[in-house]
N, C-alpha and C positions, 0 to 999 in steps of 0.2 A: 822772799822766802818760800819754800814748797810747802804745800799743805801737808799737815800731819794727820796720821791715823792712829788710833789707840794701839793697833798692832805694831806699826812703826816705833812708838814709844816702848813698847814692850821689848821689841828686838834690840832697841839701842841699849836698854838697861842690861839686857842679857850678854850684849857684845862687851860692854864695860865691865860686867862682871868676869866674864871670861878672861878678858885682858888683865884684869887685876890678878886672877889666879895664875896667869902665866907670866907674872913679873913685868907687866905693862907692855907685852908684845901686841902689835896691831891685831885686831880681830875684824874680818869683814864678813857680813852675813848679806846674802842676796836670796831674796825670795821672789819667785815668779808669780805675777798676778794671773789669777784664773777665776773666772766667775763660778765655776763648779765647786771651788774651794772656799768661796767668799773672801779671797785676797783681791782687793780692789785694783791693785796696780803692781807692778814690779817695785820692790822696795830693797833698796841697798842701804845698809846702816854700818857704821864703824864704831869701834871702841878702842881706846888707846890710852896710854898714859899721858901722851902728848898729842896735840891735835894733828890729824893727818891732812896733808895736802893732796889735792886731786892727782898729782904726778906719783905720790906714794901709793895711793890706792890703785892706780892703774898699774904700777910696778908690781904690787903684790898680786893683783889678778893675772898679769902677763906670767909671773913666775908660776902661779898655780896652773895655768894653761900649758907651759911648757913641761912641767912635771907630769901632768896627766898624759900629755902626747908621748913623752919619753917612756912612761910606763906602758902605755898602750902598744907602742912600736916594740918595746922590749919582749912583750908576751905574745906578739904576733907572729 
């Protein structure tokens, strides 16, 4: 099991709260690690009414990348 940080636990609780408010929709929070901001490492947490598998998480992130790419291309 990976090590946990108080920030990671707080983010996981927030993801679960957001998921509940969205009817159980999967929520993914990614925070980049940076010494200047005291974030010890890159943290990825998920919250969902049902447990997310890695392929589900990767699918959500890939869809977000494609959407952002499309929006950038459309406005270019």
